[in-house]
C-alpha positions in Angstrom: -74.7 23.3 -22.8 -71.4 25.2 -22.2 -70.0 26.7 -19.0 -70.6 30.3 -20.2 -74.3 29.7 -20.7 -74.6 28.0 -17.3 -72.9 31.0 -15.7 -75.3 33.4 -17.5 -78.2 31.3 -16.2 -77.1 31.7 -12.6 -76.6 35.5 -13.1 -80.0 35.7 -14.6 -81.6 34.0 -11.7 -79.8 36.5 -9.4 -81.0 39.4 -11.5 -77.5 40.4 -12.4 -77.8 40.3 -16.2 -78.4 43.7 -17.5 -79.4 45.4 -20.8 -78.6 43.7 -24.1 -77.0 40.7 -22.3 -80.2 40.0 -20.4 -82.4 40.5 -23.5 -80.2 38.1 -25.6 -80.3 35.5 -22.8 -84.1 35.7 -22.6 -84.4 35.2 -26.3 -82.2 32.1 -26.0 -84.3 31.0 -23.1 -87.5 30.9 -25.2 -86.0 28.6 -27.7 -83.9 26.3 -25.5 -85.8 23.7 -23.4 -82.6 22.6 -21.6 -81.7 26.1 -20.6 -85.2 26.7 -19.3 -84.9 23.6 -17.2 -81.6 24.8 -15.7 -83.1 28.2 -14.9 -86.1 26.5 -13.2 -83.7 24.4 -11.1 -81.7 27.5 -10.1 -84.9 29.4 -9.3 -85.9 26.5 -7.0 -82.6 26.6 -5.3 -83.0 30.4 -4.8 -86.5 30.0 -3.4 -85.2 27.3 -1.0 -82.4 29.4 0.3 -84.7 32.4 0.8 -87.3 30.2 2.5 -84.8 28.7 4.9 -83.0 31.9 5.7 -83.6 33.4 9.2 -86.2 36.1 9.2 -85.1 39.7 9.9 -87.2 42.5 11.2 -87.8 45.3 8.7 -86.2 48.6 9.6 -88.7 51.0 11.3 -88.1 53.7 8.8 -89.1 51.5 5.8 -92.7 51.3 6.9 -92.9 55.1 7.3 -91.3 55.6 3.9 -93.7 53.3 2.1 -96.8 54.7 3.8 -95.6 58.2 3.0 -95.4 57.3 -0.7 -98.9 55.8 -0.6 -100.4 58.7 1.2 -98.8 61.1 -1.3 -100.3 59.0 -4.2 -96.9 58.3 -5.6 -96.2 55.0 -7.3 -94.4 52.6 -5.0 -91.3 51.5 -6.8 -90.5 48.0 -5.9 -86.8 47.1 -6.4 -85.7 44.2 -8.6 -85.7 40.8 -7.1 -82.0 40.8 -6.7 -82.3 43.8 -4.4 -85.0 42.5 -2.1 -83.0 39.2 -1.5 -80.9 39.9 1.5 -77.3 40.2 0.6 -76.3 37.2 2.7 -78.8 35.1 0.9 -77.7 36.4 -2.5 -74.1 35.5 -1.6 -75.1 32.0 -0.6 -77.2 31.7 -3.8 -74.2 32.8 -5.9 -72.0 30.2 -4.2 -74.7 27.6 -4.7 -75.1 28.4 -8.4 -71.4 28.3 -8.8 -71.3 25.0 -7.0 -74.1 23.6 -9.2 -72.3 24.7 -12.3 -69.1 23.1 -11.2 -70.8 19.9 -10.2 -72.7 19.6 -13.5 -69.5 20.1 -15.4 -67.6 17.7 -13.2 -70.4 15.2 -13.4 -70.3 15.2 -17.2 -66.5 14.7 -17.1 -66.9 11.8 -14.6 -69.6 10.2 -16.7 -67.4 10.4 -19.8 -64.5 8.9 -17.9 -66.7 6.1 -16.6 -68.1 5.4 -20.0 -64.6 5.2 -21.5 -63.4 3.0 -18.6 -66.4 0.7 -19.1 -65.8 0.6 -22.8 -62.2 -0.4 -22.5 -63.0 -2.9 -19.8 -65.4 -4.8 -22.1 -63.1 -4.8 -25.1 -60.7 -7.6 -25.7 -57.7 -7.2 -28.1 -55.9 -10.3 -29.5 -52.8 -10.6 -31.7 -52.7 -13.5 -34.1 -49.4 -14.8 -35.5 -48.7 -16.7 -38.6 -48.6 -20.5 -38.9 -47.7 -20.3 -42.6 -44.3 -21.4 -43.7 -44.7 -19.3 -46.9 -45.9 -16.2 -45.1 -44.2 -16.0 -41.7 -44.8 -12.3 -41.3 -48.6 -12.6 -41.8 -50.5 -11.4 -38.7 -53.9 -10.2 -37.6 -55.4 -8.2 -34.8 -58.9 -8.9 -33.4 -60.8 -6.3 -31.4 -63.7 -8.1 -29.7 -66.6 -6.4 -27.8 -68.2 -9.2 -25.8 -71.0 -7.0 -24.5 -72.2 -6.1 -28.0 -71.2 -9.4 -29.5 -69.3 -7.8 -32.4 -65.7 -7.2 -33.4 -63.3 -6.0 -36.0 -60.6 -8.1 -37.6 -57.6 -6.6 -39.4 -55.2 -8.9 -41.3 -51.8 -7.9 -42.7 -49.6 -9.7 -45.2 -51.9 -12.7 -45.4 -51.6 -14.4 -48.8 -54.4 -14.0 -51.3 -56.9 -16.9 -51.2 -58.0 -18.8 -54.3 -61.4 -18.2 -55.7 -62.7 -21.5 -54.4 -61.4 -20.9 -50.9 -62.3 -18.6 -48.0 -60.5 -17.6 -44.9 -62.7 -18.2 -41.9 -62.5 -16.7 -38.4 -63.1 -18.8 -35.3 -63.6 -17.7 -31.6 -62.7 -20.1 -28.8 -65.3 -20.3 -26.1 -64.7 -22.9 -23.4 -68.4 -23.6 -23.1 -68.4 -25.2 -26.5 -66.7 -28.3 -27.8 -65.8 -26.6 -31.1 -64.7 -23.0 -31.9 -67.5 -20.6 -32.9 -67.8 -19.4 -36.5 -67.0 -15.7 -36.8 -67.6 -15.5 -40.6 -65.6 -15.7 -43.8 -63.6 -13.2 -45.8 -61.4 -12.8 -48.9 -58.0 -11.2 -49.0 -56.9 -9.0 -51.9 -53.5 -9.0 -53.6 -52.0 -6.6 -51.1 -52.7 -9.0 -48.2 -54.4 -6.3 -46.0 -58.1 -6.3 -45.0 -60.2 -4.9 -42.2 -63.6 -6.5 -41.7 -66.3 -6.4 -39.0 -67.7 -9.7 -37.7 -70.4 -11.2 -35.6 -70.2 -14.8 -34.2 -73.0 -17.2 -35.2 -73.4 -18.2 -31.6 -73.1 -16.0 -28.5 -69.5 -16.0 -27.1 -68.6 -15.5 -23.5 -65.0 -15.3 -22.2 -63.3 -15.9 -25.5 -60.0 -17.6 -24.8 -58.5 -17.4 -28.3 -59.0 -16.6 -32.0 -58.0 -18.5 -35.1 -58.2 -18.1 -38.8 -58.4 -21.2 -41.1 -58.4 -21.6 -44.8 -61.7 -23.4 -45.8 -63.6 -24.2 -48.9 -65.7 -21.4 -50.5 -68.6 -20.3 -48.3 -67.1 -21.6 -45.1 -67.9 -24.5 -42.9 -69.7 -25.1 -39.6 -66.6 -26.8 -38.1 -63.0 -26.1 -39.0 -61.6 -28.5 -41.6 -58.7 -26.7 -43.3 -55.3 -25.7 -42.0 -55.0 -23.0 -39.3 -53.1 -20.0 -40.8 -53.3 -17.5 -37.9 -53.7 -18.2 -34.2 -53.6 -16.1 -31.0 -55.3 -14.9 -27.8 
């Protein structure tokens, strides 16, 4: 819900939307559950303000005017709700609505910032450097999300592996004697690949990552040479 619609909701509750604008808002209100919920909340705030406001004695001439209309068999014209709310209450309500709108917008922004901060706090990024004499510029980047137990590996300039060999990713978890298997992958002729991975065993507090060259299909424990290493 955008700020303009929230502002219209507060004006509607105050009875300050007029003509076509009010009609259009009411049509939107019938089809939008979230908007109806906001209007209900603002109505409750208006009722609370009106209930808690100090009582004021009615002007003496008002009673005489109403009785005069009744005695003359005229229709008593009750004003719109925005008119019978004392202006002091209406002003307070307007400020409250504005405050609620500002708070809801600010809250959404704060929640977004917290979600982003939490996301970045749980993501680990590691750079892996080459251990290959024939490919010293080979490298890789691992983006590891421990909370979700998944990651993305991107390798660059890594030599193409033979058909009977696989590259295999390993995650170093101090809780285990041996590194944890992160899966196998092939590299095409251009030496670049991006692949998602999931470790075969839950990893906590990964202290490093490595890529080895293993026989086709991979192994349960690293046997071949380490080609990339980092943390």
